[in-house]
PDB file with one MODEL, atoms N, CA, C and O in Angstrom:
MODEL        1
ATOM      1  N   MET A   1      10.092  -0.380   6.529  1.00  0.00           N
ATOM      2  CA  MET A   1      11.464  -0.344   6.063  1.00  0.00           C
ATOM      3  C   MET A   1      11.913  -1.761   5.719  1.00  0.00           C
ATOM      4  O   MET A   1      11.716  -2.692   6.500  1.00  0.00           O
ATOM      5  N   LYS A   2      12.508  -1.910   4.565  1.00  0.00           N
ATOM      6  CA  LYS A   2      13.009  -3.211   4.147  1.00  0.00           C
ATOM      7  C   LYS A   2      14.232  -3.591   4.971  1.00  0.00           C
ATOM      8  O   LYS A   2      14.885  -2.741   5.576  1.00  0.00           O
ATOM      9  N   LYS A   3      14.521  -4.875   4.979  1.00  0.00           N
ATOM     10  CA  LYS A   3      15.653  -5.353   5.762  1.00  0.00           C
ATOM     11  C   LYS A   3      16.969  -4.797   5.229  1.00  0.00           C
ATOM     12  O   LYS A   3      17.848  -4.447   6.017  1.00  0.00           O
ATOM     13  N   TRP A   4      17.122  -4.710   3.920  1.00  0.00           N
ATOM     14  CA  TRP A   4      18.376  -4.261   3.315  1.00  0.00           C
ATOM     15  C   TRP A   4      18.223  -2.889   2.669  1.00  0.00           C
ATOM     16  O   TRP A   4      18.768  -2.648   1.591  1.00  0.00           O
ATOM     17  N   ASP A   5      17.494  -1.994   3.310  1.00  0.00           N
ATOM     18  CA  ASP A   5      17.308  -0.642   2.806  1.00  0.00           C
ATOM     19  C   ASP A   5      18.528   0.192   3.209  1.00  0.00           C
ATOM     20  O   ASP A   5      18.558   0.761   4.300  1.00  0.00           O
ATOM     21  N   PHE A   6      19.531   0.264   2.331  1.00  0.00           N
ATOM     22  CA  PHE A   6      20.795   0.912   2.658  1.00  0.00           C
ATOM     23  C   PHE A   6      20.659   2.424   2.802  1.00  0.00           C
ATOM     24  O   PHE A   6      21.458   3.060   3.488  1.00  0.00           O
ATOM     25  N   LYS A   7      19.651   2.993   2.157  1.00  0.00           N
ATOM     26  CA  LYS A   7      19.485   4.441   2.238  1.00  0.00           C
ATOM     27  C   LYS A   7      19.085   4.873   3.648  1.00  0.00           C
ATOM     28  O   LYS A   7      19.540   5.915   4.121  1.00  0.00           O
ATOM     29  N   ASN A   8      18.259   4.107   4.312  1.00  0.00           N
ATOM     30  CA  ASN A   8      17.804   4.457   5.651  1.00  0.00           C
ATOM     31  C   ASN A   8      18.617   3.789   6.750  1.00  0.00           C
ATOM     32  O   ASN A   8      18.513   4.185   7.911  1.00  0.00           O
ATOM     33  N   ASN A   9      19.414   2.799   6.419  1.00  0.00           N
ATOM     34  CA  ASN A   9      20.215   2.094   7.406  1.00  0.00           C
ATOM     35  C   ASN A   9      21.672   2.076   6.943  1.00  0.00           C
ATOM     36  O   ASN A   9      22.092   1.125   6.284  1.00  0.00           O
ATOM     37  N   PRO A  10      22.444   3.105   7.275  1.00  0.00           N
ATOM     38  CA  PRO A  10      23.809   3.215   6.760  1.00  0.00           C
ATOM     39  C   PRO A  10      24.828   2.367   7.514  1.00  0.00           C
ATOM     40  O   PRO A  10      26.024   2.457   7.237  1.00  0.00           O
ATOM     41  N   LEU A  11      24.380   1.551   8.455  1.00  0.00           N
ATOM     42  CA  LEU A  11      25.310   0.788   9.278  1.00  0.00           C
ATOM     43  C   LEU A  11      26.161  -0.170   8.447  1.00  0.00           C
ATOM     44  O   LEU A  11      27.333  -0.375   8.759  1.00  0.00           O
ATOM     45  N   PHE A  12      25.590  -0.760   7.392  1.00  0.00           N
ATOM     46  CA  PHE A  12      26.338  -1.702   6.562  1.00  0.00           C
ATOM     47  C   PHE A  12      27.551  -1.029   5.934  1.00  0.00           C
ATOM     48  O   PHE A  12      28.663  -1.552   6.009  1.00  0.00           O
ATOM     49  N   PHE A  13      27.339   0.135   5.314  1.00  0.00           N
ATOM     50  CA  PHE A  13      28.450   0.831   4.660  1.00  0.00           C
ATOM     51  C   PHE A  13      29.475   1.320   5.677  1.00  0.00           C
ATOM     52  O   PHE A  13      30.677   1.284   5.417  1.00  0.00           O
ATOM     53  N   THR A  14      29.007   1.771   6.823  1.00  0.00           N
ATOM     54  CA  THR A  14      29.920   2.248   7.858  1.00  0.00           C
ATOM     55  C   THR A  14      30.807   1.113   8.351  1.00  0.00           C
ATOM     56  O   THR A  14      32.023   1.272   8.457  1.00  0.00           O
ATOM     57  N   MET A  15      30.207  -0.017   8.648  1.00  0.00           N
ATOM     58  CA  MET A  15      30.989  -1.150   9.149  1.00  0.00           C
ATOM     59  C   MET A  15      31.921  -1.714   8.081  1.00  0.00           C
ATOM     60  O   MET A  15      33.048  -2.102   8.387  1.00  0.00           O
ATOM     61  N   LEU A  16      31.459  -1.763   6.826  1.00  0.00           N
ATOM     62  CA  LEU A  16      32.311  -2.263   5.752  1.00  0.00           C
ATOM     63  C   LEU A  16      33.513  -1.348   5.541  1.00  0.00           C
ATOM     64  O   LEU A  16      34.631  -1.829   5.355  1.00  0.00           O
ATOM     65  N   GLY A  17      33.293  -0.038   5.567  1.00  0.00           N
ATOM     66  CA  GLY A  17      34.399   0.908   5.420  1.00  0.00           C
ATOM     67  C   GLY A  17      35.398   0.797   6.553  1.00  0.00           C
ATOM     68  O   GLY A  17      36.607   0.832   6.323  1.00  0.00           O
ATOM     69  N   LEU A  18      34.902   0.665   7.780  1.00  0.00           N
ATOM     70  CA  LEU A  18      35.800   0.510   8.924  1.00  0.00           C
ATOM     71  C   LEU A  18      36.562  -0.806   8.865  1.00  0.00           C
ATOM     72  O   LEU A  18      37.741  -0.857   9.216  1.00  0.00           O
ATOM     73  N   LEU A  19      35.903  -1.860   8.428  1.00  0.00           N
ATOM     74  CA  LEU A  19      36.557  -3.165   8.318  1.00  0.00           C
ATOM     75  C   LEU A  19      37.669  -3.136   7.276  1.00  0.00           C
ATOM     76  O   LEU A  19      38.765  -3.638   7.523  1.00  0.00           O
ATOM     77  N   ILE A  20      37.395  -2.555   6.123  1.00  0.00           N
ATOM     78  CA  ILE A  20      38.415  -2.464   5.077  1.00  0.00           C
ATOM     79  C   ILE A  20      39.569  -1.582   5.538  1.00  0.00           C
ATOM     80  O   ILE A  20      40.734  -1.906   5.304  1.00  0.00           O
ATOM     81  N   GLY A  21      39.247  -0.467   6.194  1.00  0.00           N
ATOM     82  CA  GLY A  21      40.296   0.424   6.678  1.00  0.00           C
ATOM     83  C   GLY A  21      41.170  -0.220   7.738  1.00  0.00           C
ATOM     84  O   GLY A  21      42.387  -0.037   7.736  1.00  0.00           O
ATOM     85  N   SER A  22      40.565  -0.965   8.635  1.00  0.00           N
ATOM     86  CA  SER A  22      41.350  -1.585   9.699  1.00  0.00           C
ATOM     87  C   SER A  22      42.148  -2.790   9.213  1.00  0.00           C
ATOM     88  O   SER A  22      43.171  -3.136   9.805  1.00  0.00           O
ATOM     89  N   ALA A  23      41.696  -3.424   8.154  1.00  0.00           N
ATOM     90  CA  ALA A  23      42.399  -4.599   7.630  1.00  0.00           C
ATOM     91  C   ALA A  23      43.290  -4.257   6.443  1.00  0.00           C
ATOM     92  O   ALA A  23      43.727  -5.156   5.726  1.00  0.00           O
ATOM     93  N   SER A  24      43.566  -2.975   6.221  1.00  0.00           N
ATOM     94  CA  SER A  24      44.328  -2.592   5.026  1.00  0.00           C
ATOM     95  C   SER A  24      45.750  -3.155   5.041  1.00  0.00           C
ATOM     96  O   SER A  24      46.275  -3.514   3.987  1.00  0.00           O
ATOM     97  N   GLY A  25      46.374  -3.238   6.202  1.00  0.00           N
ATOM     98  CA  GLY A  25      47.713  -3.825   6.280  1.00  0.00           C
ATOM     99  C   GLY A  25      47.699  -5.304   5.925  1.00  0.00           C
ATOM    100  O   GLY A  25      48.575  -5.781   5.204  1.00  0.00           O
ATOM    101  N   PHE A  26      46.718  -6.022   6.423  1.00  0.00           N
ATOM    102  CA  PHE A  26      46.576  -7.445   6.114  1.00  0.00           C
ATOM    103  C   PHE A  26      46.269  -7.648   4.633  1.00  0.00           C
ATOM    104  O   PHE A  26      46.786  -8.573   4.007  1.00  0.00           O
ATOM    105  N   ILE A  27      45.423  -6.777   4.078  1.00  0.00           N
ATOM    106  CA  ILE A  27      45.089  -6.871   2.651  1.00  0.00           C
ATOM    107  C   ILE A  27      46.335  -6.636   1.806  1.00  0.00           C
ATOM    108  O   ILE A  27      46.524  -7.291   0.781  1.00  0.00           O
ATOM    109  N   GLU A  28      47.187  -5.701   2.235  1.00  0.00           N
ATOM    110  CA  GLU A  28      48.419  -5.444   1.485  1.00  0.00           C
ATOM    111  C   GLU A  28      49.350  -6.656   1.519  1.00  0.00           C
ATOM    112  O   GLU A  28      49.969  -6.990   0.509  1.00  0.00           O
ATOM    113  N   GLU A  29      49.450  -7.309   2.660  1.00  0.00           N
ATOM    114  CA  GLU A  29      50.306  -8.490   2.766  1.00  0.00           C
ATOM    115  C   GLU A  29      49.823  -9.622   1.873  1.00  0.00           C
ATOM    116  O   GLU A  29      50.632 -10.303   1.243  1.00  0.00           O
ATOM    117  N   ARG A  30      48.522  -9.828   1.813  1.00  0.00           N
ATOM    118  CA  ARG A  30      47.958 -10.959   1.062  1.00  0.00           C
ATOM    119  C   ARG A  30      47.844 -10.707  -0.433  1.00  0.00           C
ATOM    120  O   ARG A  30      48.034 -11.630  -1.225  1.00  0.00           O
ATOM    121  N   THR A  31      47.535  -9.468  -0.840  1.00  0.00           N
ATOM    122  CA  THR A  31      47.226  -9.216  -2.252  1.00  0.00           C
ATOM    123  C   THR A  31      48.206  -8.287  -2.949  1.00  0.00           C
ATOM    124  O   THR A  31      48.105  -8.100  -4.161  1.00  0.00           O
ATOM    125  N   ASN A  32      49.157  -7.696  -2.221  1.00  0.00           N
ATOM    126  CA  ASN A  32      50.112  -6.726  -2.761  1.00  0.00           C
ATOM    127  C   ASN A  32      49.441  -5.476  -3.313  1.00  0.00           C
ATOM    128  O   ASN A  32      50.038  -4.767  -4.123  1.00  0.00           O
ATOM    129  N   ILE A  33      48.221  -5.195  -2.893  1.00  0.00           N
ATOM    130  CA  ILE A  33      47.572  -3.921  -3.204  1.00  0.00           C
ATOM    131  C   ILE A  33      48.074  -2.923  -2.166  1.00  0.00           C
ATOM    132  O   ILE A  33      48.010  -3.206  -0.969  1.00  0.00           O
ATOM    133  N   PRO A  34      48.571  -1.762  -2.593  1.00  0.00           N
ATOM    134  CA  PRO A  34      49.116  -0.805  -1.621  1.00  0.00           C
ATOM    135  C   PRO A  34      48.099  -0.411  -0.546  1.00  0.00           C
ATOM    136  O   PRO A  34      46.898  -0.312  -0.796  1.00  0.00           O
ATOM    137  N   GLU A  35      48.627  -0.193   0.646  1.00  0.00           N
ATOM    138  CA  GLU A  35      47.765   0.110   1.788  1.00  0.00           C
ATOM    139  C   GLU A  35      46.985   1.402   1.584  1.00  0.00           C
ATOM    140  O   GLU A  35      45.842   1.508   2.029  1.00  0.00           O
ATOM    141  N   THR A  36      47.581   2.379   0.923  1.00  0.00           N
ATOM    142  CA  THR A  36      46.882   3.651   0.716  1.00  0.00           C
ATOM    143  C   THR A  36      45.649   3.475  -0.167  1.00  0.00           C
ATOM    144  O   THR A  36      44.636   4.142   0.043  1.00  0.00           O
ATOM    145  N   ILE A  37      45.731   2.585  -1.148  1.00  0.00           N
ATOM    146  CA  ILE A  37      44.574   2.351  -2.021  1.00  0.00           C
ATOM    147  C   ILE A  37      43.437   1.721  -1.226  1.00  0.00           C
ATOM    148  O   ILE A  37      42.284   2.131  -1.364  1.00  0.00           O
ATOM    149  N   THR A  38      43.746   0.734  -0.401  1.00  0.00           N
ATOM    150  CA  THR A  38      42.684   0.114   0.388  1.00  0.00           C
ATOM    151  C   THR A  38      42.118   1.088   1.424  1.00  0.00           C
ATOM    152  O   THR A  38      40.930   1.032   1.743  1.00  0.00           O
ATOM    153  N   LEU A  39      42.962   1.979   1.949  1.00  0.00           N
ATOM    154  CA  LEU A  39      42.452   2.994   2.872  1.00  0.00           C
ATOM    155  C   LEU A  39      41.517   3.965   2.163  1.00  0.00           C
ATOM    156  O   LEU A  39      40.488   4.350   2.718  1.00  0.00           O
ATOM    157  N   PHE A  40      41.866   4.366   0.936  1.00  0.00           N
ATOM    158  CA  PHE A  40      40.988   5.254   0.172  1.00  0.00           C
ATOM    159  C   PHE A  40      39.663   4.570  -0.156  1.00  0.00           C
ATOM    160  O   PHE A  40      38.606   5.194  -0.058  1.00  0.00           O
ATOM    161  N   VAL A  41      39.707   3.307  -0.541  1.00  0.00           N
ATOM    162  CA  VAL A  41      38.472   2.568  -0.840  1.00  0.00           C
ATOM    163  C   VAL A  41      37.602   2.470   0.416  1.00  0.00           C
ATOM    164  O   VAL A  41      36.392   2.691   0.355  1.00  0.00           O
ATOM    165  N   GLY A  42      38.214   2.142   1.542  1.00  0.00           N
ATOM    166  CA  GLY A  42      37.468   2.084   2.793  1.00  0.00           C
ATOM    167  C   GLY A  42      36.879   3.432   3.180  1.00  0.00           C
ATOM    168  O   GLY A  42      35.761   3.501   3.691  1.00  0.00           O
ATOM    169  N   PHE A  43      37.634   4.508   2.937  1.00  0.00           N
ATOM    170  CA  PHE A  43      37.140   5.851   3.252  1.00  0.00           C
ATOM    171  C   PHE A  43      35.949   6.219   2.382  1.00  0.00           C
ATOM    172  O   PHE A  43      34.965   6.765   2.879  1.00  0.00           O
ATOM    173  N   PHE A  44      36.027   5.926   1.086  1.00  0.00           N
ATOM    174  CA  PHE A  44      34.915   6.256   0.199  1.00  0.00           C
ATOM    175  C   PHE A  44      33.667   5.434   0.527  1.00  0.00           C
ATOM    176  O   PHE A  44      32.551   5.949   0.451  1.00  0.00           O
ATOM    177  N   ILE A  45      33.843   4.175   0.887  1.00  0.00           N
ATOM    178  CA  ILE A  45      32.694   3.364   1.307  1.00  0.00           C
ATOM    179  C   ILE A  45      32.107   3.922   2.600  1.00  0.00           C
ATOM    180  O   ILE A  45      30.890   3.933   2.785  1.00  0.00           O
ATOM    181  N   LEU A  46      32.973   4.380   3.485  1.00  0.00           N
ATOM    182  CA  LEU A  46      32.522   4.970   4.744  1.00  0.00           C
ATOM    183  C   LEU A  46      31.740   6.258   4.513  1.00  0.00           C
ATOM    184  O   LEU A  46      30.871   6.596   5.317  1.00  0.00           O
ATOM    185  N   MET A  47      32.027   6.980   3.441  1.00  0.00           N
ATOM    186  CA  MET A  47      31.371   8.256   3.162  1.00  0.00           C
ATOM    187  C   MET A  47      30.047   8.114   2.401  1.00  0.00           C
ATOM    188  O   MET A  47      29.360   9.117   2.206  1.00  0.00           O
ATOM    189  N   ILE A  48      29.669   6.926   1.972  1.00  0.00           N
ATOM    190  CA  ILE A  48      28.406   6.734   1.247  1.00  0.00           C
ATOM    191  C   ILE A  48      27.207   7.190   2.082  1.00  0.00           C
ATOM    192  O   ILE A  48      26.345   7.883   1.541  1.00  0.00           O
ATOM    193  N   PRO A  49      27.102   6.837   3.375  1.00  0.00           N
ATOM    194  CA  PRO A  49      25.960   7.343   4.152  1.00  0.00           C
ATOM    195  C   PRO A  49      25.941   8.866   4.256  1.00  0.00           C
ATOM    196  O   PRO A  49      24.870   9.472   4.285  1.00  0.00           O
ATOM    197  N   LEU A  50      27.115   9.486   4.312  1.00  0.00           N
ATOM    198  CA  LEU A  50      27.171  10.945   4.356  1.00  0.00           C
ATOM    199  C   LEU A  50      26.632  11.542   3.064  1.00  0.00           C
ATOM    200  O   LEU A  50      25.949  12.566   3.094  1.00  0.00           O
ATOM    201  N   PHE A  51      26.929  10.919   1.939  1.00  0.00           N
ATOM    202  CA  PHE A  51      26.391  11.377   0.658  1.00  0.00           C
ATOM    203  C   PHE A  51      24.865  11.312   0.662  1.00  0.00           C
ATOM    204  O   PHE A  51      24.209  12.262   0.234  1.00  0.00           O
ATOM    205  N   PHE A  52      24.290  10.203   1.140  1.00  0.00           N
ATOM    206  CA  PHE A  52      22.834  10.080   1.208  1.00  0.00           C
ATOM    207  C   PHE A  52      22.238  11.142   2.126  1.00  0.00           C
ATOM    208  O   PHE A  52      21.193  11.715   1.818  1.00  0.00           O
ATOM    209  N   TRP A  53      22.901  11.404   3.252  1.00  0.00           N
ATOM    210  CA  TRP A  53      22.397  12.390   4.194  1.00  0.00           C
ATOM    211  C   TRP A  53      22.397  13.787   3.577  1.00  0.00           C
ATOM    212  O   TRP A  53      21.415  14.518   3.704  1.00  0.00           O
ATOM    213  N   ILE A  54      23.489  14.162   2.911  1.00  0.00           N
ATOM    214  CA  ILE A  54      23.571  15.481   2.279  1.00  0.00           C
ATOM    215  C   ILE A  54      22.564  15.595   1.145  1.00  0.00           C
ATOM    216  O   ILE A  54      21.935  16.641   0.983  1.00  0.00           O
ATOM    217  N   LYS A  55      22.401  14.537   0.358  1.00  0.00           N
ATOM    218  CA  LYS A  55      21.438  14.567  -0.741  1.00  0.00           C
ATOM    219  C   LYS A  55      20.018  14.761  -0.216  1.00  0.00           C
ATOM    220  O   LYS A  55      19.264  15.565  -0.764  1.00  0.00           O
ATOM    221  N   ASP A  56      19.650  14.043   0.827  1.00  0.00           N
ATOM    222  CA  ASP A  56      18.315  14.198   1.411  1.00  0.00           C
ATOM    223  C   ASP A  56      18.131  15.586   2.020  1.00  0.00           C
ATOM    224  O   ASP A  56      17.058  16.179   1.911  1.00  0.00           O
ATOM    225  N   TRP A  57      19.177  16.100   2.657  1.00  0.00           N
ATOM    226  CA  TRP A  57      19.103  17.424   3.255  1.00  0.00           C
ATOM    227  C   TRP A  57      18.896  18.498   2.189  1.00  0.00           C
ATOM    228  O   TRP A  57      18.103  19.420   2.379  1.00  0.00           O
ATOM    229  N   LEU A  58      19.609  18.379   1.065  1.00  0.00           N
ATOM    230  CA  LEU A  58      19.450  19.353  -0.012  1.00  0.00           C
ATOM    231  C   LEU A  58      18.074  19.251  -0.662  1.00  0.00           C
ATOM    232  O   LEU A  58      17.501  20.270  -1.048  1.00  0.00           O
ATOM    233  N   MET A  59      17.537  18.040  -0.788  1.00  0.00           N
ATOM    234  CA  MET A  59      16.202  17.889  -1.365  1.00  0.00           C
ATOM    235  C   MET A  59      15.138  18.494  -0.448  1.00  0.00           C
ATOM    236  O   MET A  59      14.184  19.105  -0.929  1.00  0.00           O
ATOM    237  N   LYS A  60      15.294  18.329   0.861  1.00  0.00           N
ATOM    238  CA  LYS A  60      14.348  18.930   1.799  1.00  0.00           C
ATOM    239  C   LYS A  60      14.471  20.447   1.797  1.00  0.00           C
ATOM    240  O   LYS A  60      13.471  21.154   1.931  1.00  0.00           O
ATOM    241  N   LYS A  61      15.689  20.947   1.646  1.00  0.00           N
ATOM    242  CA  LYS A  61      15.918  22.384   1.617  1.00  0.00           C
ATOM    243  C   LYS A  61      15.311  23.008   0.363  1.00  0.00           C
ATOM    244  O   LYS A  61      14.862  24.154   0.387  1.00  0.00           O
ATOM    245  N   LYS A  62      15.301  22.254  -0.725  1.00  0.00           N
ATOM    246  CA  LYS A  62      14.759  22.736  -1.991  1.00  0.00           C
ATOM    247  C   LYS A  62      13.250  22.948  -1.901  1.00  0.00           C
ATOM    248  O   LYS A  62      12.721  23.881  -2.505  1.00  0.00           O
ATOM    249  N   ASP A  63      12.561  22.102  -1.161  1.00  0.00           N
ATOM    250  CA  ASP A  63      11.089  22.193  -1.043  1.00  0.00           C
ATOM    251  C   ASP A  63      10.635  23.338  -0.223  1.00  0.00           C
ATOM    252  O   ASP A  63       9.433  23.531  -0.044  1.00  0.00           O
TER     253      ASP A  63
ENDMDL
END
């Protein structure tokens, strides 16, 4: 497994999504981007590993 193999190691996306979600209030204060937008971005980043898991599950089910 490669060091930065995101498909098999979803921890990066999970932590990045949680970090963006938890810092959304601070991001709104600094950049004037609404908090809901940063929460949605953090949520979608958090869901990337779930997408990989479902895709792999469907491919295995197909075989």
